[in-house]
All heavy atoms as a GROMACS GRO file, in nm:
protein
  597
    1MET      N    1   0.543  -0.110  -0.588
    1MET     CA    2   0.608  -0.173  -0.482
    1MET      C    3   0.717  -0.078  -0.431
    1MET      O    4   0.732  -0.068  -0.306
    1MET     CB    5   0.670  -0.306  -0.528
    1MET     CG    6   0.569  -0.412  -0.561
    1MET     SD    7   0.482  -0.479  -0.418
    1MET     CE    8   0.608  -0.548  -0.322
    2GLU      N    9   0.793  -0.024  -0.515
    2GLU     CA   10   0.902   0.069  -0.476
    2GLU      C   11   0.844   0.190  -0.401
    2GLU      O   12   0.898   0.235  -0.300
    2GLU     CB   13   0.985   0.108  -0.589
    2GLU     CG   14   1.072  -0.001  -0.645
    2GLU     CD   15   1.151   0.047  -0.763
    2GLU    OE1   16   1.154   0.156  -0.806
    2GLU    OE2   17   1.224  -0.047  -0.821
    3SER      N   18   0.734   0.241  -0.453
    3SER     CA   19   0.676   0.358  -0.391
    3SER      C   20   0.627   0.323  -0.250
    3SER      O   21   0.646   0.399  -0.156
    3SER     CB   22   0.558   0.410  -0.472
    3SER     OG   23   0.493   0.518  -0.410
    4LEU      N   24   0.563   0.211  -0.237
    4LEU     CA   25   0.518   0.163  -0.106
    4LEU      C   26   0.638   0.144  -0.007
    4LEU      O   27   0.635   0.181   0.107
    4LEU     CB   28   0.434   0.037  -0.116
    4LEU     CG   29   0.378  -0.018   0.010
    4LEU    CD1   30   0.301   0.090   0.095
    4LEU    CD2   31   0.289  -0.137  -0.009
    5ALA      N   32   0.740   0.082  -0.066
    5ALA     CA   33   0.865   0.064   0.023
    5ALA      C   34   0.918   0.198   0.070
    5ALA      O   35   0.958   0.210   0.184
    5ALA     CB   36   0.965  -0.018  -0.056
    6ASP      N   37   0.919   0.294  -0.026
    6ASP     CA   38   0.973   0.427   0.018
    6ASP      C   39   0.881   0.486   0.126
    6ASP      O   40   0.938   0.548   0.225
    6ASP     CB   41   0.966   0.520  -0.106
    6ASP     CG   42   1.072   0.489  -0.205
    6ASP    OD1   43   1.172   0.414  -0.175
    6ASP    OD2   44   1.062   0.535  -0.322
    7LYS      N   45   0.756   0.476   0.114
    7LYS     CA   46   0.660   0.532   0.212
    7LYS      C   47   0.680   0.456   0.348
    7LYS      O   48   0.679   0.518   0.456
    7LYS     CB   49   0.517   0.516   0.171
    7LYS     CG   50   0.489   0.588   0.040
    7LYS     CD   51   0.501   0.736   0.048
    7LYS     CE   52   0.445   0.808  -0.070
    7LYS     NZ   53   0.537   0.817  -0.183
    8LEU      N   54   0.699   0.323   0.346
    8LEU     CA   55   0.715   0.248   0.469
    8LEU      C   56   0.847   0.281   0.538
    8LEU      O   57   0.861   0.279   0.661
    8LEU     CB   58   0.714   0.096   0.437
    8LEU     CG   59   0.574   0.045   0.405
    8LEU    CD1   60   0.581  -0.098   0.348
    8LEU    CD2   61   0.486   0.043   0.532
    9ASN      N   62   0.948   0.321   0.456
    9ASN     CA   63   1.078   0.360   0.509
    9ASN      C   64   1.078   0.503   0.565
    9ASN      O   65   1.165   0.536   0.644
    9ASN     CB   66   1.191   0.344   0.408
    9ASN     CG   67   1.222   0.199   0.385
    9ASN    OD1   68   1.215   0.116   0.477
    9ASN    ND2   69   1.255   0.164   0.259
   10ASP      N   70   0.977   0.578   0.528
   10ASP     CA   71   0.965   0.717   0.570
   10ASP      C   72   0.889   0.716   0.705
   10ASP      O   73   0.763   0.707   0.699
   10ASP     CB   74   0.896   0.805   0.471
   10ASP     CG   75   0.879   0.948   0.511
   10ASP    OD1   76   0.904   0.986   0.629
   10ASP    OD2   77   0.829   1.024   0.423
   11LYS      N   78   0.951   0.728   0.816
   11LYS     CA   79   0.883   0.718   0.947
   11LYS      C   80   0.782   0.826   0.967
   11LYS      O   81   0.694   0.816   1.055
   11LYS     CB   82   0.990   0.716   1.061
   11LYS     CG   83   1.084   0.603   1.052
   11LYS     CD   84   1.010   0.470   1.060
   11LYS     CE   85   1.109   0.353   1.047
   11LYS     NZ   86   1.045   0.230   1.018
   12SER      N   87   0.799   0.934   0.892
   12SER     CA   88   0.701   1.049   0.914
   12SER      C   89   0.578   1.041   0.817
   12SER      O   90   0.492   1.121   0.828
   12SER     CB   91   0.771   1.178   0.890
   12SER     OG   92   0.815   1.195   0.756
   13TYR      N   93   0.578   0.941   0.724
   13TYR     CA   94   0.464   0.928   0.628
   13TYR      C   95   0.339   0.895   0.706
   13TYR      O   96   0.336   0.803   0.786
   13TYR     CB   97   0.497   0.831   0.527
   13TYR     CG   98   0.388   0.835   0.416
   13TYR    CD1   99   0.392   0.928   0.321
   13TYR    CD2  100   0.282   0.741   0.413
   13TYR    CE1  101   0.296   0.932   0.219
   13TYR    CE2  102   0.183   0.746   0.318
   13TYR     CZ  103   0.193   0.840   0.223
   13TYR     OH  104   0.097   0.847   0.129
   14ASP      N  105   0.235   0.968   0.679
   14ASP     CA  106   0.105   0.949   0.749
   14ASP      C  107   0.010   0.861   0.667
   14ASP      O  108  -0.057   0.901   0.579
   14ASP     CB  109   0.042   1.087   0.772
   14ASP     CG  110  -0.095   1.078   0.844
   14ASP    OD1  111  -0.125   0.967   0.897
   14ASP    OD2  112  -0.164   1.179   0.850
   15PHE      N  113   0.014   0.730   0.701
   15PHE     CA  114  -0.071   0.635   0.629
   15PHE      C  115  -0.222   0.657   0.663
   15PHE      O  116  -0.307   0.622   0.589
   15PHE     CB  117  -0.032   0.492   0.666
   15PHE     CG  118   0.094   0.449   0.593
   15PHE    CD1  119   0.216   0.457   0.654
   15PHE    CD2  120   0.088   0.394   0.466
   15PHE    CE1  121   0.335   0.421   0.583
   15PHE    CE2  122   0.201   0.354   0.399
   15PHE     CZ  123   0.324   0.364   0.460
   16GLN      N  124  -0.246   0.711   0.781
   16GLN     CA  125  -0.386   0.734   0.822
   16GLN      C  126  -0.457   0.828   0.720
   16GLN      O  127  -0.578   0.806   0.699
   16GLN     CB  128  -0.386   0.800   0.960
   16GLN     CG  129  -0.528   0.825   1.010
   16GLN     CD  130  -0.606   0.697   1.028
   16GLN    OE1  131  -0.556   0.592   1.080
   16GLN    NE2  132  -0.730   0.695   0.988
   17LYS      N  133  -0.389   0.926   0.660
   17LYS     CA  134  -0.456   1.013   0.567
   17LYS      C  135  -0.514   0.940   0.446
   17LYS      O  136  -0.607   0.986   0.384
   17LYS     CB  137  -0.362   1.124   0.526
   17LYS     CG  138  -0.252   1.086   0.433
   17LYS     CD  139  -0.163   1.201   0.396
   17LYS     CE  140  -0.049   1.154   0.312
   17LYS     NZ  141   0.044   1.253   0.279
   18LEU      N  142  -0.460   0.824   0.416
   18LEU     CA  143  -0.509   0.740   0.304
   18LEU      C  144  -0.648   0.688   0.332
   18LEU      O  145  -0.724   0.647   0.242
   18LEU     CB  146  -0.421   0.626   0.272
   18LEU     CG  147  -0.278   0.661   0.229
   18LEU    CD1  148  -0.193   0.548   0.214
   18LEU    CD2  149  -0.284   0.744   0.097
   19PHE      N  150  -0.688   0.685   0.461
   19PHE     CA  151  -0.812   0.629   0.506
   19PHE      C  152  -0.916   0.731   0.543
   19PHE      O  153  -1.018   0.703   0.597
   19PHE     CB  154  -0.791   0.533   0.618
   19PHE     CG  155  -0.716   0.411   0.578
   19PHE    CD1  156  -0.581   0.400   0.603
   19PHE    CD2  157  -0.777   0.303   0.511
   19PHE    CE1  158  -0.507   0.290   0.565
   19PHE    CE2  159  -0.702   0.190   0.472
   19PHE     CZ  160  -0.572   0.187   0.504
   20GLU      N  161  -0.886   0.858   0.515
   20GLU     CA  162  -0.980   0.965   0.546
   20GLU      C  163  -1.094   0.950   0.448
   20GLU      O  164  -1.077   0.937   0.329
   20GLU     CB  165  -0.913   1.103   0.533
   20GLU     CG  166  -0.813   1.122   0.644
   20GLU     CD  167  -0.742   1.255   0.630
   20GLU    OE1  168  -0.766   1.334   0.540
   20GLU    OE2  169  -0.653   1.282   0.716
   21ILE      N  170  -1.216   0.948   0.501
   21ILE     CA  171  -1.331   0.916   0.421
   21ILE      C  172  -1.423   1.036   0.414
   21ILE      O  173  -1.454   1.101   0.517
   21ILE     CB  174  -1.409   0.794   0.488
   21ILE    CG1  175  -1.321   0.672   0.491
   21ILE    CG2  176  -1.536   0.770   0.418
   21ILE    CD1  177  -1.373   0.555   0.569
   22ASP      N  178  -1.468   1.063   0.293
   22ASP     CA  179  -1.570   1.167   0.270
   22ASP      C  180  -1.703   1.103   0.307
   22ASP      O  181  -1.750   1.019   0.234
   22ASP     CB  182  -1.564   1.218   0.131
   22ASP     CG  183  -1.669   1.319   0.097
   22ASP    OD1  184  -1.752   1.349   0.190
   22ASP    OD2  185  -1.673   1.366  -0.015
   23GLU      N  186  -1.764   1.141   0.417
   23GLU     CA  187  -1.889   1.080   0.460
   23GLU      C  188  -2.001   1.100   0.361
   23GLU      O  189  -2.099   1.024   0.357
   23GLU     CB  190  -1.930   1.133   0.597
   23GLU     CG  191  -1.839   1.099   0.710
   23GLU     CD  192  -1.834   0.949   0.736
   23GLU    OE1  193  -1.931   0.879   0.707
   23GLU    OE2  194  -1.727   0.900   0.783
   24GLY      N  195  -1.994   1.198   0.275
   24GLY     CA  196  -2.100   1.221   0.178
   24GLY      C  197  -2.078   1.143   0.048
   24GLY      O  198  -2.166   1.142  -0.042
   25GLU      N  199  -1.964   1.079   0.032
   25GLU     CA  200  -1.935   1.001  -0.090
   25GLU      C  201  -1.983   0.856  -0.072
   25GLU      O  202  -1.930   0.784   0.011
   25GLU     CB  203  -1.787   1.008  -0.121
   25GLU     CG  204  -1.738   0.927  -0.235
   25GLU     CD  205  -1.804   0.971  -0.366
   25GLU    OE1  206  -1.804   1.099  -0.392
   25GLU    OE2  207  -1.848   0.886  -0.442
   26ALA      N  208  -2.080   0.820  -0.153
   26ALA     CA  209  -2.134   0.683  -0.140
   26ALA      C  210  -2.031   0.579  -0.188
   26ALA      O  211  -2.041   0.465  -0.143
   26ALA     CB  212  -2.259   0.676  -0.230
   27ALA      N  213  -1.940   0.610  -0.273
   27ALA     CA  214  -1.848   0.514  -0.326
   27ALA      C  215  -1.715   0.501  -0.240
   27ALA      O  216  -1.619   0.445  -0.286
   27ALA     CB  217  -1.810   0.546  -0.470
   28SER      N  218  -1.716   0.556  -0.125
   28SER     CA  219  -1.596   0.556  -0.039
   28SER      C  220  -1.572   0.410   0.004
   28SER      O  221  -1.652   0.325  -0.009
   28SER     CB  222  -1.620   0.644   0.085
   28SER     OG  223  -1.612   0.777   0.047
   29TRP      N  224  -1.454   0.396   0.057
   29TRP     CA  225  -1.407   0.266   0.112
   29TRP      C  226  -1.503   0.217   0.219
   29TRP      O  227  -1.577   0.291   0.276
   29TRP     CB  228  -1.267   0.284   0.174
   29TRP     CG  229  -1.161   0.334   0.089
   29TRP    CD1  230  -1.163   0.449   0.012
   29TRP    CD2  231  -1.033   0.275   0.058
   29TRP    NE1  232  -1.050   0.467  -0.056
   29TRP    CE2  233  -0.965   0.364  -0.029
   29TRP    CE3  234  -0.974   0.162   0.107
   29TRP    CZ2  235  -0.840   0.332  -0.069
   29TRP    CZ3  236  -0.847   0.134   0.060
   29TRP    CH2  237  -0.777   0.221  -0.024
   30PRO      N  238  -1.495   0.088   0.250
   30PRO     CA  239  -1.578   0.035   0.357
   30PRO      C  240  -1.550   0.103   0.492
   30PRO      O  241  -1.438   0.090   0.546
   30PRO     CB  242  -1.536  -0.114   0.366
   30PRO     CG  243  -1.459  -0.145   0.243
   30PRO     CD  244  -1.406  -0.012   0.192
   31ARG      N  245  -1.648   0.178   0.541
   31ARG     CA  246  -1.618   0.264   0.660
   31ARG      C  247  -1.592   0.190   0.783
   31ARG      O  248  -1.494   0.213   0.854
   31ARG     CB  249  -1.744   0.349   0.676
   31ARG     CG  250  -1.757   0.459   0.576
   31ARG     CD  251  -1.895   0.525   0.577
   31ARG     NE  252  -1.903   0.636   0.493
   31ARG     CZ  253  -1.915   0.637   0.359
   31ARG    NH1  254  -1.917   0.520   0.302
   31ARG    NH2  255  -1.927   0.744   0.288
   32GLY      N  256  -1.669   0.087   0.816
   32GLY     CA  257  -1.650   0.018   0.941
   32GLY      C  258  -1.512  -0.039   0.954
   32GLY      O  259  -1.448  -0.031   1.067
   33GLU      N  260  -1.461  -0.106   0.855
   33GLU     CA  261  -1.331  -0.171   0.860
   33GLU      C  262  -1.218  -0.067   0.876
   33GLU      O  263  -1.129  -0.083   0.951
   33GLU     CB  264  -1.305  -0.257   0.732
   33GLU     CG  265  -1.386  -0.380   0.726
   33GLU     CD  266  -1.526  -0.354   0.670
   33GLU    OE1  267  -1.565  -0.239   0.641
   33GLU    OE2  268  -1.599  -0.454   0.650
   34TRP      N  269  -1.232   0.048   0.804
   34TRP     CA  270  -1.127   0.148   0.819
   34TRP      C  271  -1.132   0.218   0.953
   34TRP      O  272  -1.025   0.256   1.006
   34TRP     CB  273  -1.143   0.255   0.706
   34TRP     CG  274  -1.124   0.200   0.571
   34TRP    CD1  275  -1.194   0.241   0.458
   34TRP    CD2  276  -1.040   0.091   0.522
   34TRP    NE1  277  -1.153   0.166   0.348
   34TRP    CE2  278  -1.058   0.074   0.384
   34TRP    CE3  279  -0.943   0.010   0.583
   34TRP    CZ2  280  -0.992  -0.012   0.305
   34TRP    CZ3  281  -0.877  -0.086   0.506
   34TRP    CH2  282  -0.900  -0.100   0.373
   35TYR      N  283  -1.249   0.240   1.010
   35TYR     CA  284  -1.257   0.307   1.137
   35TYR      C  285  -1.199   0.211   1.246
   35TYR      O  286  -1.143   0.263   1.349
   35TYR     CB  287  -1.405   0.335   1.176
   35TYR     CG  288  -1.467   0.445   1.094
   35TYR    CD1  289  -1.604   0.442   1.064
   35TYR    CD2  290  -1.392   0.552   1.048
   35TYR    CE1  291  -1.660   0.542   0.989
   35TYR    CE2  292  -1.449   0.649   0.964
   35TYR     CZ  293  -1.582   0.642   0.938
   35TYR     OH  294  -1.641   0.748   0.864
   36GLU      N  295  -1.203   0.085   1.227
   36GLU     CA  296  -1.150  -0.003   1.327
   36GLU      C  297  -0.998  -0.038   1.307
   36GLU      O  298  -0.939  -0.104   1.391
   36GLU     CB  299  -1.231  -0.138   1.322
   36GLU     CG  300  -1.374  -0.120   1.370
   36GLU     CD  301  -1.459  -0.245   1.353
   36GLU    OE1  302  -1.400  -0.353   1.331
   36GLU    OE2  303  -1.581  -0.233   1.359
   37LEU      N  304  -0.946   0.007   1.197
   37LEU     CA  305  -0.801  -0.015   1.168
   37LEU      C  306  -0.716   0.049   1.275
   37LEU      O  307  -0.717   0.172   1.290
   37LEU     CB  308  -0.771   0.032   1.033
   37LEU     CG  309  -0.637  -0.010   0.969
   37LEU    CD1  310  -0.625  -0.160   0.958
   37LEU    CD2  311  -0.621   0.062   0.837
   38GLU      N  312  -0.640  -0.026   1.352
   38GLU     CA  313  -0.558   0.028   1.460
   38GLU      C  314  -0.431   0.087   1.408
   38GLU      O  315  -0.380   0.188   1.460
   38GLU     CB  316  -0.528  -0.077   1.562
   38GLU     CG  317  -0.649  -0.122   1.639
   38GLU     CD  318  -0.618  -0.222   1.745
   38GLU    OE1  319  -0.505  -0.232   1.791
   38GLU    OE2  320  -0.712  -0.298   1.785
   39SER      N  321  -0.365   0.032   1.312
   39SER     CA  322  -0.241   0.076   1.259
   39SER      C  323  -0.229   0.074   1.110
   39SER      O  324  -0.196  -0.028   1.048
   39SER     CB  325  -0.123   0.001   1.317
   39SER     OG  326   0.002   0.041   1.261
   40PRO      N  327  -0.261   0.185   1.040
   40PRO     CA  328  -0.259   0.187   0.894
   40PRO      C  329  -0.117   0.148   0.846
   40PRO      O  330  -0.106   0.080   0.740
   40PRO     CB  331  -0.290   0.330   0.860
   40PRO     CG  332  -0.374   0.377   0.970
   40PRO     CD  333  -0.314   0.310   1.092
   41ARG      N  334  -0.009   0.191   0.915
   41ARG     CA  335   0.126   0.152   0.872
   41ARG      C  336   0.142   0.007   0.876
   41ARG      O  337   0.198  -0.051   0.777
   41ARG     CB  338   0.230   0.226   0.958
   41ARG     CG  339   0.373   0.192   0.921
   41ARG     CD  340   0.473   0.268   1.001
   41ARG     NE  341   0.475   0.407   0.966
   41ARG     CZ  342   0.540   0.459   0.865
   41ARG    NH1  343   0.617   0.378   0.791
   41ARG    NH2  344   0.533   0.589   0.841
   42GLU      N  345   0.102  -0.062   0.979
   42GLU     CA  346   0.115  -0.208   0.984
   42GLU      C  347   0.033  -0.275   0.874
   42GLU      O  348   0.074  -0.376   0.820
   42GLU     CB  349   0.073  -0.258   1.126
   42GLU     CG  350   0.176  -0.230   1.230
   42GLU     CD  351   0.135  -0.278   1.364
   42GLU    OE1  352   0.060  -0.376   1.373
   42GLU    OE2  353   0.183  -0.222   1.462
   43PHE      N  354  -0.091  -0.218   0.846
   43PHE     CA  355  -0.168  -0.274   0.738
   43PHE      C  356  -0.092  -0.274   0.605
   43PHE      O  357  -0.083  -0.374   0.538
   43PHE     CB  358  -0.299  -0.192   0.727
   43PHE     CG  359  -0.383  -0.227   0.604
   43PHE    CD1  360  -0.468  -0.342   0.605
   43PHE    CD2  361  -0.376  -0.148   0.491
   43PHE    CE1  362  -0.539  -0.373   0.491
   43PHE    CE2  363  -0.451  -0.179   0.377
   43PHE     CZ  364  -0.533  -0.294   0.380
   44PHE      N  365  -0.032  -0.158   0.575
   44PHE     CA  366   0.042  -0.149   0.450
   44PHE      C  367   0.174  -0.225   0.452
   44PHE      O  368   0.224  -0.276   0.351
   44PHE     CB  369   0.071  -0.005   0.411
   44PHE     CG  370  -0.050   0.057   0.349
   44PHE    CD1  371  -0.130   0.143   0.418
   44PHE    CD2  372  -0.087   0.033   0.220
   44PHE    CE1  373  -0.247   0.203   0.362
   44PHE    CE2  374  -0.201   0.086   0.162
   44PHE     CZ  375  -0.278   0.173   0.230
   45GLN      N  376   0.232  -0.247   0.569
   45GLN     CA  377   0.349  -0.334   0.583
   45GLN      C  378   0.308  -0.474   0.549
   45GLN      O  379   0.385  -0.545   0.480
   45GLN     CB  380   0.408  -0.323   0.721
   45GLN     CG  381   0.532  -0.407   0.739
   45GLN     CD  382   0.647  -0.367   0.653
   45GLN    OE1  383   0.700  -0.254   0.664
   45GLN    NE2  384   0.696  -0.453   0.566
   46ASP      N  385   0.196  -0.519   0.598
   46ASP     CA  386   0.149  -0.653   0.573
   46ASP      C  387   0.113  -0.671   0.422
   46ASP      O  388   0.154  -0.774   0.360
   46ASP     CB  389   0.024  -0.686   0.656
   46ASP     CG  390   0.052  -0.702   0.804
   46ASP    OD1  391   0.168  -0.722   0.835
   46ASP    OD2  392  -0.046  -0.703   0.877
   47VAL      N  393   0.055  -0.575   0.365
   47VAL     CA  394   0.028  -0.571   0.216
   47VAL      C  395   0.160  -0.588   0.146
   47VAL      O  396   0.167  -0.669   0.052
   47VAL     CB  397  -0.053  -0.447   0.175
   47VAL    CG1  398  -0.051  -0.436   0.020
   47VAL    CG2  399  -0.190  -0.446   0.234
   48TYR      N  400   0.256  -0.508   0.179
   48TYR     CA  401   0.387  -0.511   0.112
   48TYR      C  402   0.451  -0.648   0.122
   48TYR      O  403   0.500  -0.702   0.018
   48TYR     CB  404   0.476  -0.400   0.162
   48TYR     CG  405   0.613  -0.395   0.105
   48TYR    CD1  406   0.631  -0.340  -0.020
   48TYR    CD2  407   0.726  -0.440   0.171
   48TYR    CE1  408   0.757  -0.337  -0.085
   48TYR    CE2  409   0.851  -0.438   0.114
   48TYR     CZ  410   0.865  -0.384  -0.009
   48TYR     OH  411   0.989  -0.380  -0.075
   49THR      N  412   0.455  -0.697   0.240
   49THR     CA  413   0.512  -0.833   0.267
   49THR      C  414   0.446  -0.939   0.187
   49THR      O  415   0.511  -1.023   0.119
   49THR     CB  416   0.509  -0.862   0.418
   49THR    OG1  417   0.582  -0.764   0.488
   49THR    CG2  418   0.573  -1.000   0.447
   50LEU      N  419   0.311  -0.942   0.188
   50LEU     CA  420   0.237  -1.041   0.115
   50LEU      C  421   0.254  -1.025  -0.038
   50LEU      O  422   0.272  -1.124  -0.108
   50LEU     CB  423   0.088  -1.031   0.150
   50LEU     CG  424   0.053  -1.076   0.291
   50LEU    CD1  425  -0.092  -1.046   0.322
   50LEU    CD2  426   0.084  -1.225   0.308
   51ALA      N  427   0.262  -0.901  -0.085
   51ALA     CA  428   0.277  -0.879  -0.230
   51ALA      C  429   0.409  -0.924  -0.278
   51ALA      O  430   0.431  -0.985  -0.385
   51ALA     CB  431   0.258  -0.735  -0.260
   52LYS      N  432   0.516  -0.897  -0.189
   52LYS     CA  433   0.652  -0.946  -0.231
   52LYS      C  434   0.658  -1.092  -0.243
   52LYS      O  435   0.722  -1.151  -0.325
   52LYS     CB  436   0.754  -0.894  -0.127
   52LYS     CG  437   0.801  -0.754  -0.149
   52LYS     CD  438   0.904  -0.710  -0.050
   52LYS     CE  439   1.014  -0.810  -0.018
   52LYS     NZ  440   1.112  -0.759   0.073
   53GLU      N  441   0.586  -1.163  -0.154
   53GLU     CA  442   0.586  -1.305  -0.149
   53GLU      C  443   0.505  -1.364  -0.272
   53GLU      O  444   0.548  -1.448  -0.342
   53GLU     CB  445   0.519  -1.355  -0.020
   53GLU     CG  446   0.520  -1.502   0.002
   53GLU     CD  447   0.462  -1.540   0.140
   53GLU    OE1  448   0.509  -1.486   0.239
   53GLU    OE2  449   0.370  -1.623   0.137
   54ALA      N  450   0.384  -1.307  -0.289
   54ALA     CA  451   0.294  -1.357  -0.397
   54ALA      C  452   0.350  -1.324  -0.534
   54ALA      O  453   0.332  -1.399  -0.630
   54ALA     CB  454   0.158  -1.299  -0.384
   55TRP      N  455   0.417  -1.208  -0.551
   55TRP     CA  456   0.462  -1.163  -0.679
   55TRP      C  457   0.615  -1.178  -0.696
   55TRP      O  458   0.677  -1.116  -0.783
   55TRP     CB  459   0.430  -1.019  -0.702
   55TRP     CG  460   0.281  -0.994  -0.706
   55TRP    CD1  461   0.179  -1.081  -0.737
   55TRP    CD2  462   0.220  -0.868  -0.678
   55TRP    NE1  463   0.056  -1.016  -0.732
   55TRP    CE2  464   0.077  -0.885  -0.694
   55TRP    CE3  465   0.264  -0.743  -0.636
   55TRP    CZ2  466  -0.014  -0.787  -0.668
   55TRP    CZ3  467   0.176  -0.640  -0.615
   55TRP    CH2  468   0.036  -0.662  -0.633
   56LYS      N  469   0.673  -1.263  -0.614
   56LYS     CA  470   0.820  -1.278  -0.615
   56LYS      C  471   0.878  -1.303  -0.750
   56LYS      O  472   0.969  -1.225  -0.792
   56LYS     CB  473   0.861  -1.396  -0.520
   56LYS     CG  474   1.009  -1.412  -0.504
   56LYS     CD  475   1.035  -1.529  -0.406
   56LYS     CE  476   1.183  -1.553  -0.392
   56LYS     NZ  477   1.215  -1.653  -0.291
   57GLU      N  478   0.825  -1.396  -0.824
   57GLU     CA  479   0.880  -1.426  -0.959
   57GLU      C  480   0.857  -1.315  -1.053
   57GLU      O  481   0.943  -1.280  -1.130
   57GLU     CB  482   0.817  -1.554  -1.012
   57GLU     CG  483   0.865  -1.682  -0.931
   57GLU     CD  484   0.794  -1.805  -0.980
   57GLU    OE1  485   0.740  -1.804  -1.092
   57GLU    OE2  486   0.793  -1.906  -0.906
   58ASP      N  487   0.741  -1.254  -1.050
   58ASP     CA  488   0.709  -1.141  -1.138
   58ASP      C  489   0.798  -1.021  -1.108
   58ASP      O  490   0.845  -0.956  -1.201
   58ASP     CB  491   0.564  -1.103  -1.131
   58ASP     CG  492   0.465  -1.204  -1.184
   58ASP    OD1  493   0.508  -1.278  -1.278
   58ASP    OD2  494   0.360  -1.226  -1.124
   59LEU      N  495   0.819  -0.996  -0.984
   59LEU     CA  496   0.909  -0.884  -0.948
   59LEU      C  497   1.053  -0.902  -0.988
   59LEU      O  498   1.119  -0.818  -1.036
   59LEU     CB  499   0.896  -0.856  -0.793
   59LEU     CG  500   0.768  -0.802  -0.741
   59LEU    CD1  501   0.762  -0.810  -0.591
   59LEU    CD2  502   0.743  -0.664  -0.794
   60LEU      N  503   1.096  -1.027  -0.980
   60LEU     CA  504   1.235  -1.063  -1.020
   60LEU      C  505   1.243  -1.046  -1.171
   60LEU      O  506   1.336  -0.983  -1.225
   60LEU     CB  507   1.266  -1.207  -0.982
   60LEU     CG  508   1.408  -1.253  -1.024
   60LEU    CD1  509   1.514  -1.166  -0.968
   60LEU    CD2  510   1.428  -1.400  -0.988
   61LYS      N  511   1.144  -1.092  -1.247
   61LYS     CA  512   1.142  -1.081  -1.391
   61LYS      C  513   1.142  -0.935  -1.429
   61LYS      O  514   1.216  -0.894  -1.522
   61LYS     CB  515   1.018  -1.154  -1.450
   61LYS     CG  516   1.011  -1.156  -1.598
   61LYS     CD  517   0.886  -1.226  -1.642
   61LYS     CE  518   0.863  -1.207  -1.793
   61LYS     NZ  519   0.739  -1.272  -1.833
   62ALA      N  520   1.060  -0.855  -1.364
   62ALA     CA  521   1.046  -0.712  -1.392
   62ALA      C  522   1.181  -0.638  -1.365
   62ALA      O  523   1.212  -0.544  -1.435
   62ALA     CB  524   0.934  -0.652  -1.317
   63SER      N  525   1.254  -0.684  -1.266
   63SER     CA  526   1.379  -0.617  -1.230
   63SER      C  527   1.482  -0.622  -1.343
   63SER      O  528   1.577  -0.545  -1.342
   63SER     CB  529   1.434  -0.673  -1.098
   63SER     OG  530   1.490  -0.805  -1.122
   64PHE      N  531   1.468  -0.718  -1.431
   64PHE     CA  532   1.560  -0.731  -1.546
   64PHE      C  533   1.515  -0.660  -1.673
   64PHE      O  534   1.590  -0.658  -1.763
   64PHE     CB  535   1.588  -0.883  -1.571
   64PHE     CG  536   1.651  -0.955  -1.465
   64PHE    CD1  537   1.583  -1.063  -1.399
   64PHE    CD2  538   1.780  -0.928  -1.420
   64PHE    CE1  539   1.643  -1.129  -1.293
   64PHE    CE2  540   1.840  -0.998  -1.318
   64PHE     CZ  541   1.770  -1.102  -1.251
   65GLU      N  542   1.397  -0.608  -1.667
   65GLU     CA  543   1.342  -0.540  -1.782
   65GLU      C  544   1.386  -0.392  -1.787
   65GLU      O  545   1.422  -0.336  -1.686
   65GLU     CB  546   1.186  -0.540  -1.782
   65GLU     CG  547   1.128  -0.682  -1.795
   65GLU     CD  548   0.984  -0.690  -1.791
   65GLU    OE1  549   0.918  -0.580  -1.768
   65GLU    OE2  550   0.927  -0.796  -1.799
   66ASP      N  551   1.378  -0.341  -1.907
   66ASP     CA  552   1.415  -0.200  -1.929
   66ASP      C  553   1.286  -0.116  -1.892
   66ASP      O  554   1.182  -0.123  -1.964
   66ASP     CB  555   1.453  -0.177  -2.076
   66ASP     CG  556   1.483  -0.032  -2.113
   66ASP    OD1  557   1.474   0.057  -2.014
   66ASP    OD2  558   1.512  -0.009  -2.224
   67ARG      N  559   1.291  -0.040  -1.789
   67ARG     CA  560   1.172   0.030  -1.743
   67ARG      C  561   1.123   0.137  -1.843
   67ARG      O  562   1.006   0.178  -1.836
   67ARG     CB  563   1.202   0.097  -1.607
   67ARG     CG  564   1.212   0.000  -1.493
   67ARG     CD  565   1.244   0.074  -1.370
   67ARG     NE  566   1.244  -0.024  -1.265
   67ARG     CZ  567   1.217   0.005  -1.139
   67ARG    NH1  568   1.183   0.127  -1.104
   67ARG    NH2  569   1.221  -0.086  -1.045
   68THR      N  570   1.207   0.181  -1.925
   68THR     CA  571   1.171   0.279  -2.023
   68THR      C  572   1.071   0.230  -2.124
   68THR      O  573   1.009   0.306  -2.200
   68THR     CB  574   1.291   0.342  -2.097
   68THR    OG1  575   1.360   0.241  -2.168
   68THR    CG2  576   1.386   0.405  -1.999
   69THR      N  577   1.058   0.099  -2.132
   69THR     CA  578   0.964   0.033  -2.228
   69THR      C  579   0.831   0.001  -2.165
   69THR      O  580   0.743  -0.050  -2.236
   69THR     CB  581   1.026  -0.095  -2.287
   69THR    OG1  582   1.044  -0.193  -2.178
   69THR    CG2  583   1.162  -0.071  -2.355
   70TRP      N  584   0.814   0.035  -2.040
   70TRP     CA  585   0.692   0.003  -1.968
   70TRP      C  586   0.583   0.097  -2.009
   70TRP      O  587   0.536   0.187  -1.996
   70TRP     CB  588   0.710   0.006  -1.818
   70TRP     CG  589   0.787  -0.115  -1.765
   70TRP    CD1  590   0.843  -0.214  -1.839
   70TRP    CD2  591   0.825  -0.138  -1.635
   70TRP    NE1  592   0.910  -0.301  -1.755
   70TRP    CE2  593   0.904  -0.259  -1.629
   70TRP    CE3  594   0.804  -0.072  -1.514
   70TRP    CZ2  595   0.959  -0.308  -1.515
   70TRP    CZ3  596   0.853  -0.125  -1.401
   70TRP    CH2  597   0.933  -0.242  -1.399
   0.00000   0.00000   0.00000
């Protein structure tokens, strides 16, 4: 979550590069959906917003834990 937040705050981060597809790789992401994606940054902003909402309690609980024990 923190890494995604950092990337979203970095206005120069290129989210599009995450969707570059190797056409020869059969296990690549769903091509049609990614080709039609208008704004990769907005896609990840939505993912971040939904994850914060869905995982609100877990994220709060984790914020009180000692990260060195993870």
